[in-house]
N, C-alpha and C positions, 0 to 999 in steps of 0.2 A: 442777228446780234454779233458783236465783235467777239472773236475767239480770244479768250484770256486764260492764263494759267497762273494762279497765285502759288508761289513756292517760297521755300526757305523760311526766313523769320524777319521780324521787324526790328529796327534799331532806333535808338532815341538820341536826340541831340542833348547837349548839356542842359539846355533850358527845359527839356522834357515837354515841350509843347508841340514839337514836330515829330511825327512818326513816319519812318520810311519803310516801305514794303516793296520787296522785289517781285516784279510781275513779268511774265513772259507774254508778249503780244505777237500776233501773226502778221508778218510783213508780206506784201505781194511780190511776185516774181518781177524781174525787169521786163520780160516780154510776156505776151498773152498767148499761151499754147492751149487754150480751151478747145477741146475736141481733137487735139493733136498731142496729147500728153503721154502717149506710149512711146518711150524713148529706146532706141537701139544705139548703144555706144559702140560705134564701129571702129575703124582703124585709127589708132593714135601712133604717130611716127615721131622720130627724133630721139635724142639722148634720154635714157631712163624713161622711155615711153610706157613700158609695161607697168611699173609701179604707179604711175600717174593714172593710167587707164583703170587699174584696179581700184584706186581711191575714188575715181569718178563713178564707177559702177556701184560701189558701196554707198556713196552719197545719194545717188539716184534711187537705189533700192530702199534707202531709209526714209524717203519722203512719202507721206500719204497722198500727195497731190500729183505725183507723176508715177508712171509705172515702167520699170525696167524690163525690156524685152530682149531675149537672146538673139544675137546676130543671125543664127541659123534658122530662126523662126520666120514664117511668112507673114507674121503679124507685125504690128508697129506702125506708127504714123509719122514719127520724126526720127531722122538719123543724125547722130552726132559724130563728126570727124574732127580730128585735131592734129596739130604738129607742135612738138616741143622745140621752140626756136633756140633756146639756150638753157643750160643748167650747169652751174659750176659753184665751187666753194673757194673763197679767198681767205687766207689766214694771215694774221699779223701778231707779232709779239713785241712787248716793250717792258722796260723796267723803270721804276722810279724809287727814289730814296726819301724817306721822311721819318718823323718820329713814329714809333710803333703805336703809341696811344697818345694822340695830341692832347687829350683831356687829362692825362696823368699829371701829377705834381712835378714841379721843376726838378726835384731830386731823382725822378724816375723817368728821365727823358731818353730811354733807350731808342736807338735808331734801327730801322729796318729797311730792307730792300724788298719792294713789292714787285712780283713777277706777274705779268698779265699775258693772256692768250685769248684771241677772239677769232671765231670763224664766222664768216658771213656767206650764207647760201643765197643764190639768186636763180630764179627760174622764170621763163616766159613761155606762155602757151597761146597759140592761136587756134580757135575752134570755130567750126561752121555747123549750122543746123540746116538740114534739108527736109523738105516736104516729100515723104516717100510716095505720095500719090501722084505728084507731078514731077518729082525728081528735080525740083528747083531749090536753090539756096534761099532760105528765108531769114537768115541771121548770121552775122559774123562778128567776132570780138577777139581782141587781144587782151590777155590778163597777165599780171606779173606778181611775183612773190619775193619777199626778202625775209629771211630768218637769221637770227643771230644767237650765238652761244659764247659765253665768256667764262674763263676760269682764272683763278688767282692763287698764288703761293706767296706766303710771307716768310722772308728769310731774316732772322734776327742777327744783327751784326755782332760779332764777338768783340768785346772790349779788351780782351787780353791779347797782347801783341803776338805771342807764339801761335795761338789758335787762329787769330785773324790772318796770320801769314799763310797757314795751311789752307784756310778757306779761300784765300786769294789764288793759291796754286790750283785748288780744285776747280775754281771758276774759270781759270785760264784753260785747263784741260777740257772742261765742258764747252767752252767757246770754240776751241780747236776742233771739237767733234760736232759742232752745230747744235749742242744741247745746253747752252748756257742758261736759257730761260727755263725755270723750274716749274712753271705753271702746268697743271695737268693737261694731258693731250685731250683733243676733242674728236669725237666720232663724226667725221664728215657725212657719212652715209645717213646717220640719224638726223642731222640737221636738214639734209636734202629731203628726207621722207616727210618732215614737218612741212616743208614747202609743197610737196605733193598734195598733202591733205588740205592746205590752204587754197591751192588752185582748184581742187575738187569742190570745196565749199563755195568758191566764187562762181564756178560753173552752175552749181545747184541753185544759188540765189538768182541766177539769170533765168532759169527755166522753171523754177518752182517756188511757191510761197514758202516762207521760212520763219523760224521763231527767233525773236530778239529779246534779251533781258533788259528791262528798264526799271528805274526806281520811281515809285509813286510816293509823293509827299502828302501827308494828311495832317490836319491841325486839330488839336484838342484844347479845351479850356475848362478850368475848374468851375466856372459859372454855368456851363452847359454840359452836364454829365452825359447827355445823349450822344454827344460827339465821340466820347471815349467808347461808349457802347457800340456805336456804329463802326468805329475803327476795329473793334474786336471781331465784328462780322467780316470786315474786309480781310483781316488776317486769316479767317476761317474760309475765305473764298466765296462768301455770299454777298455779292454787290447789291442784290435786290433788297435784302433785309437791311443792309447798311444804308441804302437810299431812303427807306422808310424812316429810319431813326434820324437821319440828317434832316428830313422834312419836318419831323417833330421838333427837332432842335431849332429849325428856322421859325416855326410858329411860336415857340417859347421866346426866342430872341426878339421877335418883332413886337412882343407884348412887354418888353423891358426897355422903356424909354431911356433909361440912364446907361444902357449897355454901351461900352466904348466901341468906336468904329472898328478898331482892330479885331475885337472879339466877333463882331458881326461879319467881318470879312472872312473869318475862319469858317463860319457856317456856310457862307456862299461858296467858299473854295471847296470844302469837303463835298458839298452837294454837286458842284460842277464836276469834280473828279469822278463821283459816283455815276453821274450821267454819261461822262466820257467813256468809262469802261463798261457801260451798258449800251454803247453805240447810239446814244441819244445826243448827237453832236451839236445840234442847234441849242438844246437846253444847256449843254455843257458850256458852250460859248457864252450864253446869257449870264449864267451864274459866276463863271470865272471872271467875266468882265465886270460884274457888280463888285466882286472882291477887289479887283484892281482899282476901280473907281474910288472905293473907300480909302485905300491905303497907298496907292501908286507903287505897290510892291513889284519890283522888277521880275521876280519869279512868276508872279501871276501874269504879267504881260507876256513873258516868254512862252507860257503855257498856251496862250491864245493861238500862237502859231502852230503849236503841236496839235491842237484840236483840229485845225484845218488839214494838217498832214495826215492825221489818223482817219479823218473823214474820207480823204482821197484814197488812202490805202485800203479802207474798208470797201469802197466802191470797186476798186481794182480787183480785190480779192474775190468778190462775188462774180465779177465778170470773168475772171480767169478759171474759177473752180465750178461755177454754176451752183454753188452752195448758198442757201439763205440760212446762215447759222442760227439755230433756235435760241442760243444762249451761251453764256460763258461755260467753259469746261475747266474743272478745277482739280488740282492735285494738292492734297493737304499733307504737310509733314509736321 
């Protein structure tokens, strides 16, 4: 069964008929390292190589699907080597003048100078994977990262001539010393380290299955209380019990000839989503398609493509890990 983690809380739309639940699903790695998932993070060269190597090791160690092996050990099946091609930070500053509060009344249109500073960090990493048994390269990839940080300072322009004159002199002095822009400084090292972490995550997603947060939409209707009851079990992380209640709602709905098509579509949708997150992909496709046929809802149509994607991901996950997952795993908050 598909590994799923239900977390956080559900939120409601204004109409109160759609319930959104945050769900963590397991995505497969980019490449299949089944049987070769003992990873030795070897030499990383180039600028700021050590911090990036540390982040990669921490990322690999955090995954339950690959195992980090020390370089000094005789064990290991796959060796990772990399080179940091470039890593730098560009910074720019600029000012603009406008009303301090554009929404204020006309009588209170005080003007301000807005000082901005932005740092843009960029890193590129090329890494290779080697089969330690044959000492042959089995994979190569180049990845990149861009991280930004922006600060702002608001300078209120003084309307009194004397004070405005002294402010002008102060700005001239700052300009002469290269400090005219008053936006707070940015720690370049901190921005670069965020890039290191981003690169490490990209490496991990290449070699290991990983968790992604998605939002699942479910539908409730006052004419079918069992939909609401089923959704309550989804929030509690019990898709199995939710499926039973959605099936009961389906039986009730099919015995109500006057039930609007839109309401019937909600039953099929909820049932389809329950099957989807229980890894019954064909059943999920059948019921979501029924919901779409009744209403031509574009959300339903879009979900049909997601069913196929999750089916493929599930197959890849089993191939890569050798796991036949017995059922969803839940964390309840």
